[in-house]
C-alpha angles and dihedrals in degrees: 000000000000134000118213146149113255128192122223109244098169136004114170138149117254093178132008091278107014120085132193115217124184115198123192119213145087106334097167093114091060103091108146137046109251097040120124141214128225119218126203113218128194114262096010124105101206123058117237115243114216127179119242113249100179138349131205135184093286106002143066124206121211131183117205138174121229103241108136150004096299098048091042088057090047096052091060094055112105098162142359133074140291135208104236137183110210136190096039125159138013109287136203118302109220093189093089097046102102119204099301112040121179120216117201122190132174122199110306089003086077100079103071090052092064095068088041091054090050091053096045092048090048086055089055099255126147103240126201121187132197116197117193126198138157096239140356093262090065096055118118138164096019091125093043092056091046089051089060090057099258124141105240133202122184123202126193124190092220094045094239092132135015122339115005112234138025132328090264089063090060091046096060098080098035127103114211138162096217140350141226123192145175131181146088116340096248088058094046090051090052092049090048089058096040100044120103098195139043118280150160127257125204111207128212109216136160107260128198105190102004096219107070104268103108099044089217096132099045118142131186117253133175088268097044136275118339129187111237090213095050114023088024162010079143117057127174120244093243095059100047120110114188117216110235 
């Protein structure tokens, strides 16, 4: 983990409620797809954890949805600097992927899969991606995944674009060696039940500190309690215990 001051190079809307922000600074602590950063905002006690979408030589790109006071403040920032903690969390492990990994993202669970797709494709894997949204107006990053060389399927709950239904409807006819996913918990539970291989799940939890000190985001696993911000946010399928 590193703390640093990052300058805002870009902050633009890509849908009605989702923004793309590129921050310039020391990104050396970001080493694995699936990690997140934690942003300090004026007047707010808790930092805001945001997953890493992409990382360059001296910049990190995040995609965030405006849902509350913190992200509302962020979307109005056109310039300036931010105090950011980087290199947080335990990201995705690509060693287990096999030759034909499947990446499944729902809504704002899509961003961390972009950097993962880049890494897997660089490793010579045949990557398939399922992106799930409620309606066509919410869709983002389909073309970006396709530009990497991934095979992309899009699902919408209302059927306004792509496959009508949920991401599990697109999974049914696909063959894959392993899967990686990120999104809301109901989606993750459905994927857990529908999946035919092992895989890795990235969880979205409310976090206090973001680096394991406060224990506020602990969850029970088959090997005991784990902190989503520290031992997670990525957990393997075999260690997950769903609360009833």
